[in-house]
C-alpha positions in Angstrom: 20.1 22.7 0.8 17.8 21.1 3.3 14.0 21.0 2.6 12.1 22.2 5.7 10.5 19.5 7.8 6.9 20.8 7.5 7.1 20.5 3.7 8.2 16.8 4.0 5.5 16.1 6.6 2.9 17.8 4.4 3.8 15.7 1.4 3.8 12.6 3.6 0.4 13.4 4.9 -0.9 14.0 1.4 0.5 10.6 0.2 -0.9 8.8 3.3 -4.4 10.5 2.7 -4.4 9.4 -0.9 -3.5 5.8 0.1 -6.1 5.7 2.8 -8.7 7.0 0.4 -7.7 4.3 -2.1 -7.9 1.6 0.5 -11.4 2.7 1.7 -12.9 3.3 -1.7 -11.4 0.7 -4.1 -12.8 -2.8 -4.6 -10.1 -4.2 -6.8 -7.5 -6.1 -4.8 -4.5 -4.8 -6.9 -5.6 -1.2 -6.5 -5.9 -1.7 -2.7 -2.4 -3.1 -2.7 -1.1 -0.1 -4.6 -2.8 2.2 -2.1 -1.2 0.4 0.8 2.2 0.9 -0.9 1.5 4.6 -1.1 0.8 4.6 2.6 4.1 2.7 3.3 6.0 5.2 1.1 4.6 8.1 3.1 5.9 6.4 6.3 9.3 6.1 4.6 9.2 9.8 3.8 8.4 10.6 7.4 11.2 8.3 8.7 13.8 9.9 6.4 12.5 13.4 7.0 12.6 13.2 10.8 16.0 11.5 10.7 17.4 14.2 8.5 16.0 16.9 10.7 16.8 15.5 14.1 20.1 13.8 13.5 21.6 14.6 10.1 24.8 12.8 10.7 23.3 9.4 11.6 21.6 7.1 9.0 19.0 5.8 11.4 15.9 6.9 9.5 17.3 5.7 6.2 18.0 2.2 7.7 14.5 2.0 9.1 13.1 3.1 5.6 15.1 0.3 4.0 13.7 -2.2 6.5 10.2 -0.9 5.7 10.8 -1.4 2.0 12.0 -5.0 2.5 8.9 -5.8 4.5 6.7 -4.1 1.9 8.4 -6.1 -0.8 7.6 -9.4 1.0 4.1 -8.2 1.7 3.6 -7.4 -2.0 4.9 -10.8 -3.0 2.6 -12.7 -0.7 -0.4 -10.5 -1.6 0.2 -10.8 -5.3 0.5 -14.6 -5.0 -2.9 -14.8 -3.2 -4.5 -12.4 -5.7 -3.2 -14.5 -8.6 -4.5 -17.7 -7.1 -7.9 -16.1 -6.6 -7.9 -14.6 -10.1 -7.0 -18.1 -11.5 -9.9 -19.7 -9.7 -12.3 -16.9 -10.4 -12.3 -14.3 -13.2 -12.7 -11.4 -10.8 -10.5 -9.9 -8.0 -13.3 -7.8 -6.6 -13.0 -8.0 -2.8 -16.7 -7.9 -2.3 -17.2 -11.1 -4.3 -14.3 -13.0 -2.7 -15.2 -15.5 -0.1 -12.7 -18.1 -1.0 -10.7 -17.7 2.3 -13.8 -18.6 4.3 -14.3 -22.3 5.0 
């Protein structure tokens, strides 16, 4: 049974909206990173949904989704490393108080 495309797009839009709200309202760097991951997962949902709807026999959307997941994993690794360095030097990861990257 195939889920209709508007349901998939609606769920992806909801996930993206929640991620965007999290990015714009949160001040903790880890929470912002989690919100960005929500947005990337909504993009993956769109990729798989459109690929399943347009060309159900070809795995193009799934391959793009796997590529997005690998890029997201690398992004998380780099971002967490930066956050850990900042947390080690300061006791707070509030992005309003971080000016360490300015010279």
